[in-house]
Structures are given as structure tokens and as C-alpha cells.
Backbone of each chain as ProteinMPNN parsed JSONL, in Angstrom:
{"seq_chain_A": "XXXXXXXXXXXXXXXXXXXXXXXXXXXXXXXXXXXXXXXXXXXXXXXXXXXXXXXXXXXXXXXXXXXXXXXXXXXXXXXXXXXXXXXXXXXXXXXXXXXXXXXXXXXXXX", "coords_chain_A": {"N_chain_A": [[16.167, 306.498, 280.614], [17.78, 306.126, 277.217], [16.768, 302.971, 275.633], [17.418, 299.905, 274.12], [15.832, 297.358, 273.26], [15.592, 293.676, 272.949], [13.59, 291.071, 271.663], [12.936, 287.6, 271.159], [14.534, 286.783, 274.131], [16.017, 284.435, 274.277], [16.141, 281.851, 271.972], [15.389, 278.631, 270.997], [15.473, 276.692, 268.216], [14.612, 273.971, 265.805], [16.811, 272.668, 263.466], [16.454, 273.848, 260.321], [13.982, 275.298, 260.671], [12.494, 278.5, 260.882], [13.643, 281.697, 262.156], [13.179, 284.558, 263.942], [14.117, 287.886, 265.291], [13.418, 290.488, 267.197], [13.857, 294.036, 267.381], [13.723, 296.905, 269.476], [13.536, 300.183, 269.969], [13.582, 302.97, 272.417], [13.8, 305.434, 271.416], [14.03, 307.459, 268.494], [16.202, 306.104, 265.943], [19.097, 306.854, 263.982], [20.357, 305.232, 262.313], [20.313, 301.53, 261.908], [22.287, 298.762, 262.991], [23.267, 295.549, 262.509], [24.743, 292.737, 264.561], [26.504, 289.793, 264.86], [27.389, 287.414, 267.464], [29.261, 284.758, 268.071], [29.514, 281.905, 270.131], [31.878, 282.539, 272.711], [33.151, 284.181, 271.211], [33.985, 287.58, 269.383], [31.672, 290.273, 268.592], [30.524, 290.487, 265.237], [30.082, 292.462, 262.496], [27.098, 292.393, 260.486], [25.225, 293.917, 258.98], [23.967, 297.24, 258.077], [21.263, 299.271, 258.177], [19.558, 302.251, 256.947], [17.507, 303.78, 255.919], [14.176, 304.719, 256.505], [11.864, 302.074, 256.793], [13.315, 300.488, 255.269], [14.689, 297.526, 253.691], [16.905, 294.776, 253.787], [18.592, 291.949, 252.349], [20.536, 288.991, 252.975], [21.482, 286.225, 251.644], [20.066, 283.772, 253.452], [19.203, 285.584, 255.507], [17.039, 288.25, 256.416], [16.566, 291.519, 256.75], [14.848, 294.326, 258.493], [14.014, 297.541, 258.682], [12.142, 299.791, 260.69], [9.411, 301.918, 259.72], [9.108, 304.051, 261.483], [11.648, 304.156, 262.326], [12.397, 303.209, 264.722], [12.344, 300.668, 265.351], [13.281, 297.22, 264.551], [13.924, 294.257, 262.539], [15.264, 291.013, 262.464], [15.403, 288.26, 260.365], [15.853, 284.8, 259.927], [15.693, 282.444, 257.445], [15.2, 279.07, 257.464], [17.1, 277.822, 259.311], [20.366, 276.948, 260.145], [23.123, 275.048, 261.722], [25.219, 276.465, 261.829], [24.194, 278.886, 262.287], [24.127, 279.525, 265.088], [24.453, 281.524, 267.807], [24.721, 284.736, 269.363], [22.49, 287.492, 268.527], [22.829, 290.74, 267.878], [21.213, 294.042, 267.729], [22.173, 297.376, 266.986], [22.568, 300.929, 267.299], [22.701, 304.231, 266.341], [21.659, 307.1, 268.2], [19.801, 310.245, 267.762], [21.404, 312.023, 269.22], [23.921, 311.368, 269.035], [24.707, 309.105, 270.327], [25.591, 305.886, 270.865], [24.089, 302.46, 270.922], [23.881, 299.381, 272.029], [21.596, 296.702, 271.515], [19.785, 294.292, 273.719], [20.115, 291.74, 272.954], [19.7, 288.577, 271.317], [19.74, 285.287, 271.99], [20.529, 282.606, 269.959], [19.766, 279.099, 269.511], [20.33, 276.275, 267.765], [19.205, 273.25, 266.99], [20.36, 270.182, 265.758]], "CA_chain_A": [[17.228, 306.694, 279.637], [17.542, 305.305, 276.198], [16.888, 301.59, 275.765], [17.27, 299.143, 272.911], [15.371, 295.858, 273.833], [15.362, 292.836, 271.952], [12.857, 289.94, 271.943], [13.077, 287.047, 272.424], [15.884, 286.865, 274.771], [16.504, 283.094, 273.878], [15.297, 281.056, 271.058], [15.818, 277.236, 270.549], [14.795, 276.055, 267.147], [15.22, 272.822, 265.282], [17.519, 272.918, 262.181], [15.394, 274.012, 259.174], [13.089, 276.197, 261.223], [12.818, 279.775, 260.775], [13.836, 282.544, 263.261], [12.997, 286.122, 263.955], [14.491, 288.534, 266.437], [12.958, 291.963, 267.111], [14.527, 295.103, 268.129], [12.867, 297.988, 269.766], [14.242, 301.314, 270.637], [12.734, 303.831, 273.138], [13.801, 306.605, 270.669], [14.501, 307.282, 266.953], [17.59, 305.872, 265.724], [19.516, 307.404, 262.818], [20.727, 303.742, 261.603], [20.365, 300.323, 262.77], [23.133, 297.775, 262.576], [23.133, 294.107, 263.276], [25.828, 292.054, 264.753], [26.441, 288.308, 265.438], [28.47, 286.964, 268.336], [29.337, 283.337, 268.152], [29.961, 281.568, 271.702], [33.355, 282.673, 272.985], [33.728, 285.19, 270.053], [33.417, 288.75, 269.53], [30.562, 290.732, 267.738], [30.88, 290.627, 263.898], [29.18, 293.113, 261.724], [26.279, 291.82, 259.547], [24.614, 294.715, 257.952], [23.563, 298.361, 258.331], [20.11, 299.891, 257.375], [19.673, 303.585, 257.249], [16.262, 304.308, 255.575], [12.84, 304.27, 256.97], [11.21, 301.002, 255.978], [14.444, 299.619, 254.387], [14.715, 295.91, 253.689], [17.845, 294.323, 253.056], [18.694, 290.57, 252.36], [21.921, 288.44, 252.689], [21.203, 284.871, 251.562], [18.904, 283.445, 254.205], [18.784, 286.616, 256.395], [16.4, 289.439, 255.961], [16.751, 292.674, 257.757], [13.967, 295.437, 258.053], [14.091, 298.739, 259.626], [10.785, 300.252, 260.708], [9.062, 303.217, 259.184], [9.4, 305.225, 262.414], [13.169, 304.143, 262.607], [12.558, 302.8, 266.179], [12.338, 299.207, 265.572], [13.97, 296.49, 263.235], [13.837, 292.853, 262.779], [16.104, 290.238, 261.619], [14.529, 286.897, 259.966], [16.58, 283.857, 259.348], [15.052, 281.365, 256.974], [15.687, 277.696, 257.364], [18.189, 278.006, 260.181], [21.414, 275.869, 260.205], [23.585, 274.938, 262.951], [26.275, 277.597, 261.783], [23.587, 280.32, 262.787], [24.118, 279.605, 266.447], [25.174, 282.718, 268.466], [23.804, 285.87, 269.831], [22.321, 288.432, 267.459], [22.609, 291.928, 268.545], [21.056, 295.049, 266.968], [22.766, 298.473, 267.628], [22.239, 302.066, 266.438], [23.158, 305.766, 266.768], [20.434, 307.951, 268.39], [20.072, 311.543, 267.305], [22.256, 312.763, 270.162], [25.259, 310.906, 268.778], [24.939, 308.046, 271.317], [25.461, 304.498, 270.404], [23.717, 301.721, 272.002], [23.664, 298.03, 271.636], [20.491, 296.137, 272.0], [19.892, 293.38, 274.659], [20.648, 290.695, 272.18], [18.911, 287.269, 271.267], [20.635, 284.133, 271.871], [19.964, 281.566, 269.182], [20.35, 277.827, 269.637], [19.867, 275.468, 266.643], [19.379, 271.739, 267.225], [20.512, 269.538, 264.41]], "C_chain_A": [[16.794, 305.952, 278.237], [17.663, 303.922, 276.309], [16.747, 301.021, 274.396], [17.009, 297.775, 273.437], [15.253, 294.951, 272.6], [14.58, 291.631, 272.406], [12.766, 288.88, 270.748], [14.409, 287.252, 272.966], [16.654, 285.576, 274.391], [15.518, 282.554, 272.931], [15.979, 279.822, 270.629], [14.751, 276.857, 269.368], [15.533, 274.786, 266.504], [15.932, 273.343, 263.832], [16.524, 272.988, 261.116], [14.291, 275.167, 259.556], [13.443, 277.831, 260.985], [13.017, 280.658, 262.048], [13.711, 283.92, 262.959], [13.333, 286.745, 265.221], [14.006, 289.973, 266.224], [13.522, 292.793, 267.994], [13.838, 296.329, 268.357], [13.5, 299.11, 270.624], [13.218, 302.32, 271.258], [12.675, 305.299, 272.31], [14.249, 306.429, 269.283], [15.909, 307.03, 266.918], [17.929, 306.617, 264.184], [19.916, 306.175, 261.829], [20.561, 302.593, 262.56], [21.524, 299.465, 262.309], [22.814, 296.395, 263.34], [24.477, 293.281, 263.334], [25.619, 290.543, 265.197], [27.617, 288.109, 266.278], [28.452, 285.485, 268.622], [29.815, 283.134, 269.594], [31.528, 281.759, 271.783], [33.886, 283.738, 271.993], [33.473, 286.469, 270.379], [32.496, 289.338, 268.416], [31.193, 290.918, 266.311], [29.77, 291.319, 263.189], [28.355, 292.399, 260.718], [25.783, 292.796, 258.522], [24.24, 296.074, 258.69], [22.232, 298.83, 257.428], [19.915, 301.52, 257.992], [18.282, 304.311, 256.97], [15.04, 303.918, 256.189], [12.131, 303.294, 256.113], [12.186, 300.243, 255.076], [14.441, 298.166, 254.657], [15.926, 295.555, 252.956], [17.88, 292.679, 253.149], [20.166, 290.079, 252.108], [21.532, 286.917, 252.892], [19.959, 284.748, 252.515], [18.419, 284.511, 255.313], [18.024, 287.808, 255.725], [16.331, 290.508, 257.094], [15.757, 293.895, 257.42], [14.282, 296.422, 259.107], [12.836, 299.437, 259.527], [10.7, 301.67, 260.172], [9.437, 304.364, 260.234], [10.882, 305.116, 262.782], [13.169, 303.937, 264.244], [12.527, 301.331, 266.236], [13.005, 298.569, 264.377], [13.773, 295.091, 263.853], [14.837, 292.167, 261.884], [15.495, 288.506, 261.433], [15.616, 286.007, 259.212], [15.583, 282.579, 258.759], [15.953, 279.987, 256.918], [17.042, 277.569, 257.943], [19.045, 276.687, 259.91], [22.057, 275.999, 261.378], [24.821, 276.175, 263.01], [25.593, 278.966, 262.147], [23.527, 280.498, 264.253], [24.892, 280.792, 266.861], [23.964, 283.574, 268.982], [23.657, 286.999, 268.842], [21.994, 289.745, 268.163], [22.148, 293.104, 267.57], [21.814, 296.211, 267.842], [22.305, 299.692, 266.74], [22.629, 303.384, 267.191], [21.781, 306.406, 267.164], [20.916, 309.371, 267.789], [20.87, 312.52, 268.152], [23.802, 312.153, 270.145], [25.657, 309.796, 269.677], [24.667, 306.584, 270.627], [25.159, 303.411, 271.157], [23.629, 300.272, 271.297], [22.492, 297.439, 272.256], [20.776, 294.864, 273.073], [20.282, 292.04, 274.139], [19.47, 289.572, 272.353], [19.833, 286.248, 271.037], [19.914, 282.985, 271.077], [20.683, 280.22, 269.316], [19.724, 277.025, 268.557], [20.188, 274.021, 266.892], [19.394, 271.02, 265.796], [19.471, 268.364, 264.445]], "O_chain_A": [[15.742, 305.326, 278.107], [18.577, 303.498, 277.018], [16.029, 301.582, 273.567], [17.89, 297.122, 273.998], [14.905, 295.336, 271.484], [14.87, 291.151, 273.502], [12.561, 289.218, 269.582], [15.3, 287.825, 272.338], [17.868, 285.649, 274.2], [14.304, 282.734, 273.025], [17.021, 279.878, 269.977], [13.534, 276.747, 269.513], [16.74, 274.571, 266.617], [15.537, 274.346, 263.237], [15.711, 272.066, 261.069], [13.814, 275.867, 258.662], [14.6, 278.25, 260.929], [12.459, 280.226, 263.057], [14.069, 284.417, 261.891], [12.897, 286.225, 266.249], [14.196, 290.558, 265.158], [13.716, 292.501, 269.174], [13.322, 296.849, 267.368], [13.902, 298.951, 271.777], [12.131, 302.507, 270.712], [11.78, 306.13, 272.465], [14.786, 305.386, 268.91], [16.722, 307.576, 267.664], [17.031, 306.871, 263.382], [19.742, 306.277, 260.614], [20.655, 302.692, 263.783], [21.713, 299.485, 261.093], [22.275, 296.229, 264.434], [25.204, 293.153, 262.35], [24.626, 290.189, 265.833], [28.722, 288.535, 265.941], [27.618, 285.039, 269.409], [30.418, 284.018, 270.203], [32.304, 281.195, 271.011], [35.063, 284.091, 272.055], [32.864, 286.736, 271.415], [32.602, 288.835, 267.297], [32.294, 291.459, 266.209], [28.627, 290.865, 263.237], [29.035, 291.686, 259.98], [25.897, 292.551, 257.321], [24.205, 296.028, 259.92], [22.199, 298.756, 256.199], [20.08, 301.884, 259.156], [17.927, 305.276, 257.647], [14.871, 302.717, 256.399], [11.819, 303.534, 254.947], [11.792, 299.446, 254.224], [14.204, 297.697, 255.771], [16.103, 295.873, 251.78], [17.194, 292.147, 254.022], [20.9, 290.583, 251.258], [21.305, 286.418, 253.994], [18.98, 285.486, 252.4], [17.375, 284.327, 255.939], [18.361, 288.262, 254.632], [16.038, 290.218, 258.254], [15.776, 294.425, 256.31], [14.735, 296.144, 260.217], [12.396, 299.712, 258.411], [11.643, 302.46, 260.152], [9.974, 305.419, 259.895], [11.346, 305.973, 263.535], [13.984, 304.557, 264.928], [12.717, 300.82, 267.34], [13.269, 299.206, 263.358], [13.564, 294.757, 265.019], [15.198, 292.607, 260.793], [15.239, 287.758, 262.377], [16.159, 286.339, 258.159], [14.867, 281.893, 259.487], [17.088, 279.87, 256.456], [18.017, 277.266, 257.255], [18.567, 275.612, 259.545], [21.738, 276.913, 262.138], [25.234, 276.679, 264.054], [26.245, 280.0, 262.292], [22.957, 281.486, 264.716], [25.948, 281.05, 266.282], [22.761, 283.314, 269.034], [24.682, 287.451, 268.331], [21.033, 289.85, 268.925], [22.77, 293.127, 266.508], [22.044, 296.112, 269.048], [21.76, 299.531, 265.649], [22.817, 303.502, 268.402], [20.817, 306.207, 266.426], [22.063, 309.627, 267.424], [20.985, 313.7, 267.823], [24.665, 312.382, 270.991], [26.852, 309.531, 269.808], [23.665, 306.288, 269.977], [25.884, 303.235, 272.136], [23.328, 300.136, 270.112], [22.32, 297.613, 273.463], [21.937, 294.487, 273.235], [20.778, 291.235, 274.927], [18.576, 289.587, 273.2], [20.617, 286.242, 270.088], [18.861, 282.489, 271.479], [21.909, 280.119, 269.261], [18.501, 277.125, 268.455], [21.354, 273.641, 266.991], [18.592, 271.253, 264.892], [19.342, 267.623, 263.47]]}, "seq_chain_B": "XXXXXXXXXXXXXXXXXXXXXXXXXXXXXXXXXXXXXXXXXXXXXXXXXXXXXXXXXXXXXXXXXXXXXXXXXXXXXXXXXXXXXXXXXXXXXXXXXXXXXXXXXXXXXXXXXX", "coords_chain_B": {"N_chain_B": [[37.901, 296.199, 256.244], [39.418, 295.148, 259.386], [42.118, 294.292, 261.133], [42.462, 293.435, 264.408], [44.079, 293.354, 267.603], [44.168, 292.193, 271.028], [45.881, 292.619, 274.043], [46.219, 291.73, 277.455], [45.062, 288.492, 276.564], [43.532, 287.192, 278.386], [43.177, 287.525, 281.961], [43.921, 287.057, 285.64], [43.348, 288.769, 288.412], [44.22, 290.309, 291.443], [42.219, 291.721, 293.93], [42.172, 295.345, 294.207], [44.278, 295.886, 292.732], [45.657, 297.065, 289.388], [44.954, 296.926, 285.971], [46.226, 296.929, 282.751], [45.036, 297.092, 279.547], [45.563, 296.399, 276.081], [45.08, 297.537, 272.823], [45.556, 296.972, 269.475], [45.556, 298.015, 266.122], [45.56, 297.1, 262.735], [45.693, 299.092, 260.841], [45.559, 302.57, 260.315], [43.31, 304.465, 262.226], [40.659, 306.741, 263.173], [38.53, 306.59, 265.018], [37.933, 305.019, 268.05], [36.739, 302.697, 270.289], [35.868, 301.601, 273.574], [34.563, 298.76, 275.228], [32.463, 296.929, 277.684], [31.63, 293.834, 278.499], [29.537, 291.789, 280.184], [29.44, 288.358, 281.123], [27.175, 286.545, 279.029], [25.666, 288.738, 278.665], [24.884, 292.077, 277.065], [26.714, 294.464, 275.14], [28.168, 297.048, 276.806], [29.023, 300.489, 276.302], [32.072, 301.835, 277.288], [33.834, 304.06, 276.786], [34.797, 306.526, 274.342], [37.462, 306.861, 272.19], [39.249, 308.913, 270.57], [41.912, 309.715, 268.476], [43.916, 312.373, 269.4], [42.258, 313.755, 270.95], [40.856, 314.138, 274.275], [39.572, 311.141, 276.026], [36.079, 310.259, 275.643], [33.727, 309.774, 278.24], [31.092, 307.31, 278.952], [28.066, 307.581, 280.714], [28.322, 306.569, 284.057], [30.817, 305.922, 283.874], [34.097, 306.665, 284.954], [37.108, 308.737, 284.447], [39.199, 308.426, 286.434], [38.749, 305.734, 287.187], [38.775, 304.219, 284.818], [41.074, 304.996, 283.233], [42.226, 306.039, 279.926], [44.477, 305.751, 277.237], [45.582, 307.23, 273.98], [47.817, 307.248, 271.927], [48.459, 307.217, 269.298], [47.267, 306.596, 265.97], [46.915, 303.751, 265.73], [46.695, 302.472, 268.049], [45.675, 301.804, 271.522], [45.096, 302.019, 275.044], [43.202, 300.726, 277.712], [42.966, 301.196, 281.155], [42.033, 299.367, 283.858], [41.384, 300.351, 287.041], [42.202, 299.851, 290.682], [40.895, 297.485, 291.156], [37.886, 295.638, 291.617], [35.948, 292.677, 292.396], [33.571, 293.051, 290.973], [34.272, 294.254, 288.668], [34.953, 292.189, 286.994], [34.708, 290.948, 283.873], [34.398, 290.934, 280.263], [36.366, 292.845, 278.357], [36.358, 294.822, 275.348], [37.829, 296.193, 272.605], [36.856, 298.457, 269.988], [36.982, 299.61, 266.465], [36.197, 302.315, 264.271], [35.849, 303.147, 260.864], [34.569, 305.211, 259.575], [32.292, 307.753, 260.241], [29.328, 306.677, 261.973], [29.184, 304.165, 260.952], [29.918, 300.698, 260.35], [31.284, 298.744, 263.019], [34.48, 297.367, 264.029], [35.473, 294.695, 265.966], [37.948, 293.917, 268.502], [39.346, 290.838, 269.857], [38.848, 290.633, 272.51], [39.451, 290.966, 276.193], [39.421, 288.751, 278.686], [38.677, 289.28, 282.048], [39.186, 288.494, 285.424], [38.553, 289.186, 288.593], [39.669, 288.65, 291.834]], "CA_chain_B": [[37.985, 295.361, 257.232], [40.542, 295.575, 260.361], [42.716, 293.14, 262.201], [42.557, 294.118, 265.779], [44.716, 292.245, 268.464], [44.15, 292.821, 272.481], [46.586, 292.038, 275.112], [46.334, 290.255, 277.279], [43.65, 287.835, 276.165], [42.737, 286.906, 279.713], [43.965, 287.555, 283.21], [43.23, 286.967, 286.891], [43.862, 289.745, 289.136], [43.874, 290.517, 292.907], [41.39, 293.014, 294.399], [42.866, 296.508, 294.59], [45.241, 296.153, 291.631], [45.175, 297.731, 288.046], [45.379, 296.184, 284.936], [46.093, 297.823, 281.455], [44.663, 296.279, 278.389], [46.263, 297.039, 274.899], [44.313, 297.309, 271.574], [46.428, 297.388, 268.398], [44.917, 297.926, 265.034], [46.517, 296.943, 261.715], [45.656, 300.237, 259.992], [45.142, 303.843, 260.975], [41.799, 304.799, 262.407], [40.359, 307.847, 264.064], [37.572, 306.332, 265.971], [38.185, 303.873, 268.693], [35.836, 302.457, 271.239], [36.109, 300.523, 274.573], [33.29, 298.14, 275.889], [32.504, 296.039, 278.727], [30.551, 292.92, 278.239], [29.453, 290.891, 281.277], [28.997, 286.869, 280.627], [25.685, 286.351, 278.773], [25.032, 289.996, 278.5], [25.017, 292.926, 275.991], [27.711, 295.344, 275.423], [28.113, 298.389, 277.329], [30.162, 301.461, 275.943], [32.655, 302.737, 278.366], [34.17, 305.502, 276.358], [35.148, 306.719, 272.776], [39.017, 307.305, 272.326], [39.611, 309.52, 269.344], [43.269, 310.314, 268.64], [44.194, 313.91, 269.368], [41.332, 314.394, 272.037], [40.726, 313.412, 275.472], [38.544, 310.331, 275.798], [34.797, 310.677, 276.167], [33.301, 308.696, 278.886], [29.776, 307.372, 279.05], [27.532, 307.66, 281.901], [28.545, 305.533, 284.904], [32.128, 305.389, 283.85], [34.91, 307.751, 284.921], [38.439, 308.631, 283.975], [40.006, 307.82, 287.49], [38.62, 304.178, 287.252], [39.138, 303.746, 283.449], [41.991, 305.831, 282.02], [42.463, 305.597, 278.487], [45.452, 306.369, 276.309], [45.405, 306.845, 272.509], [48.947, 307.881, 271.636], [48.611, 307.135, 267.949], [46.099, 306.076, 265.084], [46.65, 302.314, 265.651], [46.991, 301.888, 269.387], [45.132, 302.322, 272.578], [45.114, 301.231, 276.221], [42.382, 301.048, 278.774], [43.295, 300.768, 282.46], [40.903, 299.178, 284.975], [42.044, 300.689, 288.247], [41.718, 299.62, 291.813], [39.876, 296.447, 290.614], [36.92, 294.893, 292.565], [35.264, 291.581, 291.724], [32.511, 293.553, 290.147], [34.914, 294.592, 287.515], [35.085, 290.891, 286.267], [34.01, 291.037, 282.787], [35.04, 290.931, 279.028], [36.672, 294.11, 277.876], [36.543, 294.718, 273.984], [37.95, 297.44, 271.865], [36.613, 298.304, 268.569], [37.364, 300.589, 265.699], [35.083, 302.505, 263.125], [36.613, 303.913, 259.798], [33.911, 306.36, 259.208], [31.168, 308.015, 261.433], [28.062, 306.02, 261.887], [29.088, 302.976, 260.282], [30.185, 299.333, 261.119], [32.463, 298.609, 263.941], [35.361, 295.996, 263.973], [35.84, 294.325, 267.229], [38.998, 293.053, 268.853], [38.896, 289.568, 270.452], [38.368, 290.763, 273.903], [40.317, 290.604, 277.153], [38.666, 288.316, 279.828], [39.249, 289.686, 283.433], [38.582, 288.021, 286.464], [39.282, 289.856, 289.674], [39.443, 287.796, 292.947]], "C_chain_B": [[39.238, 295.674, 258.07], [40.808, 294.222, 261.048], [43.083, 293.828, 263.326], [43.007, 293.02, 266.776], [44.376, 293.165, 269.973], [45.105, 291.996, 273.213], [46.207, 292.441, 276.429], [44.779, 289.636, 276.911], [42.726, 287.438, 277.416], [43.697, 287.27, 280.936], [43.234, 287.432, 284.58], [43.923, 287.731, 287.825], [43.301, 289.822, 290.661], [42.814, 291.867, 293.045], [42.466, 294.129, 294.769], [43.92, 296.765, 293.595], [44.718, 296.68, 290.457], [45.623, 296.734, 287.029], [45.28, 297.041, 283.501], [45.947, 296.833, 280.41], [44.976, 297.045, 277.025], [45.37, 296.621, 273.678], [45.227, 297.911, 270.522], [45.566, 297.022, 266.994], [45.971, 297.912, 263.869], [46.569, 298.053, 260.612], [45.341, 301.547, 260.785], [43.8, 304.122, 261.066], [41.648, 305.974, 263.394], [39.601, 307.428, 265.425], [37.713, 304.987, 266.545], [37.277, 303.781, 269.89], [36.234, 301.347, 272.399], [34.668, 300.111, 275.185], [33.481, 297.401, 276.949], [31.33, 295.097, 278.371], [30.551, 291.708, 279.505], [28.88, 289.575, 280.485], [27.42, 286.883, 280.281], [25.05, 287.797, 278.607], [25.292, 290.993, 277.337], [26.317, 293.647, 276.2], [27.56, 296.647, 275.983], [29.332, 299.381, 276.961], [30.726, 302.146, 277.058], [33.102, 304.063, 277.805], [34.715, 305.492, 274.749], [36.515, 307.395, 272.884], [39.381, 307.538, 270.96], [40.963, 310.026, 269.567], [43.237, 311.719, 268.563], [43.046, 314.537, 270.26], [41.328, 313.561, 273.218], [39.367, 312.338, 275.302], [37.152, 310.536, 276.285], [34.148, 309.491, 276.894], [31.687, 308.585, 278.874], [29.341, 307.326, 280.401], [27.619, 306.416, 282.796], [30.062, 305.27, 285.025], [33.004, 306.657, 284.029], [36.388, 307.525, 284.815], [39.277, 307.944, 285.094], [39.99, 306.299, 287.534], [39.156, 303.726, 285.976], [39.886, 304.603, 282.658], [42.255, 305.298, 280.925], [43.595, 306.437, 277.838], [45.212, 306.202, 274.954], [46.485, 307.65, 272.041], [49.087, 308.192, 270.085], [47.285, 306.627, 267.199], [45.94, 304.506, 265.026], [46.65, 301.793, 266.975], [46.164, 302.557, 270.359], [45.277, 301.47, 273.816], [43.959, 301.736, 276.988], [42.939, 300.195, 280.061], [42.189, 300.543, 283.29], [41.544, 299.35, 286.355], [41.345, 300.382, 289.485], [40.484, 298.448, 291.729], [39.113, 295.759, 291.825], [36.365, 293.647, 291.739], [34.258, 292.028, 290.855], [33.186, 294.17, 288.779], [35.298, 293.315, 286.532], [34.445, 291.028, 285.055], [34.94, 290.905, 281.435], [35.238, 292.272, 278.62], [37.128, 293.992, 276.335], [36.834, 296.28, 273.521], [37.411, 297.357, 270.528], [36.957, 299.599, 267.618], [36.118, 300.936, 264.624], [35.97, 303.461, 262.185], [35.959, 305.183, 259.283], [32.69, 306.52, 259.85], [29.951, 307.309, 260.924], [28.151, 304.894, 260.989], [29.66, 301.791, 261.178], [31.423, 299.459, 261.939], [33.29, 297.256, 263.938], [35.777, 295.861, 265.284], [37.153, 293.575, 267.435], [38.46, 291.664, 269.44], [38.42, 289.552, 271.844], [39.411, 290.465, 274.907], [39.211, 290.049, 278.396], [39.403, 288.501, 281.244], [38.521, 289.099, 284.306], [39.31, 288.585, 287.639], [38.729, 289.062, 291.074], [39.388, 288.582, 294.262]], "O_chain_B": [[40.095, 296.402, 257.568], [40.015, 293.351, 261.403], [43.922, 294.729, 263.296], [42.437, 291.929, 266.816], [44.333, 294.392, 270.067], [45.151, 290.779, 273.036], [45.835, 293.61, 276.536], [43.688, 290.202, 276.983], [41.496, 287.385, 277.422], [44.919, 287.276, 280.789], [42.032, 287.688, 284.645], [45.083, 287.417, 288.09], [42.172, 289.467, 291.0], [42.763, 292.814, 292.261], [43.444, 293.9, 295.481], [44.461, 297.871, 293.612], [43.5, 296.812, 290.337], [46.494, 295.884, 287.211], [44.296, 297.735, 283.246], [46.655, 295.827, 280.375], [44.654, 298.227, 276.905], [44.977, 295.46, 273.566], [45.63, 299.073, 270.577], [45.011, 295.936, 266.824], [47.031, 298.534, 263.934], [47.326, 297.981, 259.644], [44.859, 301.453, 261.914], [43.095, 304.042, 260.059], [42.441, 306.137, 264.321], [39.906, 307.774, 266.566], [37.654, 303.964, 265.863], [37.057, 304.826, 270.5], [36.86, 300.33, 272.1], [33.814, 300.92, 275.548], [34.643, 297.143, 277.262], [30.233, 295.52, 278.007], [31.461, 290.895, 279.669], [28.114, 289.615, 279.523], [26.56, 287.179, 281.11], [23.837, 287.865, 278.409], [26.103, 290.534, 276.533], [26.966, 293.51, 277.237], [26.679, 297.352, 275.492], [30.484, 299.099, 277.289], [30.07, 302.933, 277.741], [32.745, 305.107, 278.351], [34.979, 304.46, 274.131], [36.676, 308.387, 273.595], [39.765, 306.634, 270.217], [41.262, 310.653, 270.584], [42.558, 312.269, 267.696], [42.916, 315.761, 270.286], [41.745, 312.402, 273.195], [38.369, 312.607, 274.634], [37.051, 311.017, 277.414], [34.01, 308.397, 276.348], [31.012, 309.612, 278.798], [30.164, 307.046, 281.273], [27.111, 305.353, 282.439], [30.569, 304.618, 285.937], [32.737, 307.653, 283.357], [36.912, 306.429, 285.02], [39.996, 306.99, 284.798], [40.985, 305.645, 287.846], [40.007, 302.837, 286.009], [39.501, 304.967, 281.547], [42.528, 304.1, 280.862], [43.613, 307.666, 277.914], [44.675, 305.157, 274.588], [46.188, 308.799, 271.714], [49.682, 309.178, 269.65], [46.312, 306.28, 267.869], [45.015, 303.99, 264.4], [46.6, 300.566, 267.061], [45.884, 303.744, 270.194], [45.56, 300.279, 273.686], [43.675, 302.934, 276.998], [43.255, 299.005, 280.088], [41.383, 301.456, 283.47], [42.245, 298.427, 286.769], [40.127, 300.543, 289.564], [39.354, 298.594, 292.193], [39.69, 295.392, 292.849], [36.361, 293.67, 290.509], [34.056, 291.308, 289.877], [32.432, 294.538, 287.877], [35.869, 293.473, 285.453], [33.265, 291.313, 285.26], [36.157, 290.778, 281.569], [34.211, 292.942, 278.513], [38.059, 293.256, 276.01], [36.258, 297.287, 273.933], [37.47, 296.291, 269.916], [37.209, 300.644, 268.218], [35.288, 300.12, 264.224], [36.672, 304.369, 262.632], [36.578, 306.066, 258.689], [31.991, 305.527, 260.051], [29.587, 307.308, 259.748], [27.19, 304.659, 260.257], [29.836, 301.852, 262.395], [32.404, 300.133, 261.626], [32.72, 296.168, 263.847], [36.406, 296.778, 265.814], [37.471, 292.685, 266.646], [37.253, 291.425, 269.478], [37.722, 288.652, 272.312], [40.307, 289.704, 274.541], [38.362, 290.771, 278.919], [40.485, 287.986, 281.525], [37.298, 289.067, 284.168], [40.535, 288.497, 287.717], [37.53, 288.912, 291.31], [39.199, 287.992, 295.326]]}, "name": "protein", "num_of_chains": 2, "seq": "XXXXXXXXXXXXXXXXXXXXXXXXXXXXXXXXXXXXXXXXXXXXXXXXXXXXXXXXXXXXXXXXXXXXXXXXXXXXXXXXXXXXXXXXXXXXXXXXXXXXXXXXXXXXXXXXXXXXXXXXXXXXXXXXXXXXXXXXXXXXXXXXXXXXXXXXXXXXXXXXXXXXXXXXXXXXXXXXXXXXXXXXXXXXXXXXXXXXXXXXXXXXXXXXXXXXXXXXXXXXXXXX"}
């Protein structure tokens, strides 16, 4: 069945270092969304990408949607302790099914 | 944006009993979803509950185990029936104001089944 995997599963960085999580789908997605879940919290929407090859930026965060619309990445420049949490990609496939990725848990050491 | 509340926030239940989780939204919304999240895991969609139609369940989830009500555009309930320890999880509701767009999540209900 459809799978949306993220790597790495965990990432520990020193504050100020960069961080990237990669999202890979087994099938084409009509769009890709990114969510952040703080420890003990609920997922919070960050951004949505729709077009093949699309790149969007939010301050220190850069999001990319692959040309084939099967993969995506989130890059955080100069991480801060407030970036701690689990980052999930999610998307709709062409059969109207919505999937969350496996998630990448980010820990930032001050 | 949406303000979503869930009740209860947490509960500890005995095996074989049932628990009904409520989800209240501060504005009218057509699309509402119920998810399950095991500790440290991703979210798994249980069902879509659109007002005016029967809930649509994902593979592995059935109505007898997870009956859902959606009586109006601001409220829904999910019942976890005949619970076993394997049902211990966080249950979250979410809403979507327009198709294929961002979802807003409730704070979740942490369920422990003994």
C-alpha cells in the first residue's frame, strides 16, 4: 500500500546547526503539507506545496516539492531550541487518500 | 484558523468498556477527521466524518469498533468500543475548511486501557 516515509527518524543537532528532513512517497501526491508537533502537543500546519518543483520559504525554513511530486524536504537554517519537535509531511494521493509521513524528531541542544 | 476542543483530555478505562470522545469546533466546518497516534508514532487516519453523510472508515478500522456521530457542522463524537489495551493511544480530531487544504487539530484525548 501507499507509504510516506521520512528520514532521518531522529536528528540531534547543536543549536545553530542546520537540519533537513526528507519525505518520500511511494506514489505521486497531489500536494504536500508539513506539520510540526511539539512534545505533548498536537500537529500544527506549517505550509502546503502544490506545484512540481515548488520551493517556499518561511523565515529560516525552506520547503521543496520534488519534480515528480513524490518527495519533499524541509530545511531549517541555524536551528534554535524553539525548533524542537517532530516534523511530519503529509499529502493527498490521486485516489483522495490522505497520508501522514513517519515523522522526524528533532532535538536541539543549547 | 479554528479553535477545537476535545473531551475528555485523558482517561483511564477498563478492558471491555467503551469511551466516547467529543470534538467541538468554534465554527461550522464540513470536513472533520479522526486520527489515532501511538506514543512516538505518526498519525493514522481512522475515518472521515462529513456532516450529512455516513463516516468513511480507513482500512483496518470498522464502524462497530469506532462508531462516529456528526450531528451538526460544529460537533462530532468518536466512540472506542469494547476496549482492549491495544486501543491505548492518543485520539485526535481535525477539521479542514476546504478540500485538500490545511487541517487544524484538536488537543487530543490520551486514552489508557488497563
